[in-house]
N, C-alpha and C positions, 0 to 999 in steps of 0.2 A: 543793579544791586538793590535789594529791598532792605530797608532799615526799620526794624520794629521799635516803636517808641517806648514800649514798656507795658506792664500789666496794669489793668485798671485796679484801683485800690478799694478793697472791701475788707474791713477788719475780720469778719467771720470766715473769709475764704483765703486769706493770705497764707502762703505755704511757710511753715516753720519747722525746722529740724533742730533738735538739741543734741549736742555731743558733749559728754563729760570726759575731760581729758586729764591725764596725769603726767604726760610728758611735755615736751616743748610745744606750746600751742601753735606757734607759727609754722613749725615743721609739719605738724599734723594738718593745719589749714591748707598748706600748699602741696600736700601729698598727692601722689597719683591716684590713690583710692578715692579721695574726695573729688578729684577731677572726673573720674569715671562716673561718679554719682551726678555730677553737675552736667555732664554732656550726654547722658543716656537719652534725654528727651522725655523721661518719665517724670511727670510733675509730682512733687512731694505733696502729700495730702495731710489733712488734719488741722484742727483748730489750734489756736495759741494755748500754751499751758495755762491752767487756771492760776497757778501760783509761781511767781518767779523764784521764790526761795525754794520751793519744792523741786524746781527744775535744776537748780544749781548747787544745792547743798549736799546732794547725795551722789556718790559714785566717782568723785574725782575732784581735783583742785580747781578746775576751770570748765565752764560750759560755753559752747559756741551756739548761738541761736541765730538761725537764718531767717531772713525776710524775703522780699520779692526776688523772684528768679525769672529771667526772660532771655530771649534771643537778642543779641547785640551784634550788629554787623554780621560777620561770619561765625561768631562764637556764641557763648552763653556767659551771663554774669549773674551775680547774686550778692545782695547785701548781707552783712552779718554783724552781730554784737558779741563780744566776749565778756563774760561775767565771772568774777572770782567766787570762790565758795561762800564767802561772807556777803555776797551781793554787790560788791563794788565793781564797776565796769573797768575793764583793762584795755579794751580796744574796740573800735568799730571801723568798718570799711566796706570795700567792694572787692570781690574776687572774680576773676574772669579767665576764660580759657585762652590759651595761646592762639587758637584759631581766629580769635577776634581781630588779630593783626594781620591775618594772612591775605585777605583780598579786600582791602579797604576801598571805598568809593572816592573818586577824585573829581569826576565830571558828571553832573554838576557838583560844585563844592558845598551845596546847601541842600537840606531836605525840604525846604519850602515852608517850614513851620513859622518862621519869623521874618516876613518880607513886607516891604512897602514900596509902592511905585512913586519914588520921590519926585522924579521929573515929569510924571503924569503922561508918559508916552504910551502907556498900555502894555509895556514890556518890563521884565525884570532884568537888571544888569548885575552880573556876577563879578565883573572885572574890578580888580583893585585899581586905584586906592579908594573908590567910592561905590562898593557893591550895595545893592538894594535889598540884601538879605543879611542875616546875622545868625550866629550860633552853630554853623556847620550842620552836623547830624547829631541828634540828641536822643538820649534814652533816660527815662525817669523810673526810679525804683524807690520803694519805701523801706525804711527800717521797721522791724516789728514794733508796733506802737505801744503795746502794753509793756514790753521789755524796756524800751528807752524811757518811758514814763517812770517806771519803778526804779530804774537805775539812775534817774536824775540826769539824763543826757539831754542837752538842748537840741540835738540834731535829730530831725524827724524824717527826712527823706533825702534822696541823692539824685543829682543831675549829672549825667555824663555827656560831654560834647566832644565830638571828633571834628577837628578843623583841618581840612585837607590842605588849605593854602595859608593857614595861620590867620593872624589878624594884626592890627596895629598895636603899638606904633611900628612904623617901617624899620626894618633892620634890627628889630628886637624880638618880636613874637611872630614874625611872618614866615614861619616854617611849620611843616605838618606836626600837629601836637594834639594832646588830649587835655581837657579840663575836667577835673574831678571835684564837683561841688558838694559839700556837706552842708545842707540847708538848715538854718535856724528859723528862717521866715516861713510862715504858713504857705502851703502849696497853692491854695486858692488866691491868697494875697499876691503871690508871685505872678500868677496868671494875669493880673490886672495891670502889669507893667506892659503897656501896649506898644506895638510897632508904630512907627511914624517917621517924620522927616528930620528929626534932630538926633544928635549924638550918633551912635552906631545903629541907625534905623529905629529910633525909639520915638514915641509920642512926646511932643515938646513939653506938655504939662508934666508928664511923668519924668522927663529928663530933669526938669527943675526940682522935682521932689527927690530924685535920686542923688543929686549933687549937694543936697543939704549937708553941711559939715558934720562929721562925727565928732562929738566932744573929745577933747584931747586925751582925757583920762581913759577913754575906751579904745584908743588907737595905739597900736604898738609903735615903738620907736622906728624911725626911718621910713615909715609908710606915708605915701603921698597920693593925692587924688589927681589923676590925669583926665577925669571926666569921661572915662571909657564906659559909658552906660549902654547896655544892650537890652532889647525887649525880652520880657519874661525871664529876666536874670537879675538886673540891677547894675550898680556901679562897681568898679574894680579899684581897689586901693593897693598900690604896688610898693614893695620894698626897693628903694632906689639904690641900696648898697648890694643888691643881689648880683651874681655873676653876669647876668644878661646885659647889665649896663657897663660891663668891662670887656676887654678884648677876648675874655674866655667865652663869652656868648651864652646863649640860652640852651640849657639841657633840662633843668627842672627848677621850679621856683614855687613860692607859697604866697597866695593872694588872699587878702581879706575883702569880702564883699559888703556893700552897704546900700541902704535905701532909707530915705526920710530920716537921715541922721543916726541910724542904728546899724550895727553890724548884723548882717543877714545870712552870711555863709562864710565858710572857710574852704579854700581851694588849692590843693596841689595841682600844678600845671606842668605837664611832662611831655617832652618831645617823643615822637614815634621812634626816632633813632636811639634815644636813651633806653626806651623800653625794649627795643630789639637787642640791646646789649645784655639783656637778662640780668638786671642789677639786683643787689641785695644790700640795702642801706637804710638808715634812719637819719633824719636831719632835724635840727631844733626848730621849733615854732616860736617866734618872738611874741612876748606877752604884753598886753596892755596893763595899765595900772589898776583898772577896775573893769567890772563886767556888768552890763545892763541886765542880762538874764542869768539867773543862778543856775549852776549845774557843773558837770564835769567837762573840762576843756583840755585839749591836748597840749603837751609840751614838746612833742616831736611828731613828725609824720614819716611813714615808712613805705618804701617801694621794694617789693620782693618778687622774685621769680624762682619757682622750683617745680620740677617734674610736670611741666606743661601748664602751670597755673600761676597767674599774677595776683598779688594782693596789694591794694593801695589802702593804707590805714592811718587813722589818728590814734596815737598811743601816748603813754606817759600821762594818763588822765589825772588831773587834780581838780578837786572841788573848789569852786569859786562862788562866793556870796555875791548877790546883786548889791552894788554900792553906787 
């Protein structure tokens, strides 16, 4: 099974499509017509629109602007941003075809991008509870840069991880699942979180940087640090009141990521089994008291399936000042 990690990023070459919509935006996003476009294999061409206002003020109540598109596992995925007629962002996310879930790789359980020979035996161990790789299989896609800048969105790019055997802590997240990371942290800065022998296969100096506490005012209620630091990803802050810490178990949850004392990404984490149930729901996102980076932040995240296409999105966007 080949796993394509994503398109290389170049602002002048990034594929962008604008759809002006007058009906239900999520219904149109997940429609079969758009799946056909996504899966034909014909790359969408053209530069970014010169003016975000010109792209979204004419022809409808809402515009959907598409960013990176690439093969992911056995399917195709693409980032998008939805902008209202007045220029306010309504949603952003990833949409992907049902075929992405059809023939997933399990052996080996990692693509080899983030590994470190901890015991120095010249071989990589994949076995739990101490594998020498992290991150499963990954794909990297960018949101359309000019669009997110003009819309005052702090999220610049997207990291998808498929974890065939899950990860720790044991009996919580050790089931097959996907991580959907919406990154605030710069892509290059993220790459400097190196593999190594500490944490979850991370460089020991970078591990210490990653576990620096986030000031309480920037941390949502009930979130705690279990020092689950991964290379080229960062730390994971978990809501200890979520269902996975009850007999109900893990189906989907929402994680805040951090590095060097700052929030660096927001992450819906969803099991394969739950996606295969073809859900359609939105769940609240717990809010911190303050925000380090100004911009539009979600109050809910949504998981939807319709006509062969999934969307994972951040919605209910509210503008937050940096305080």
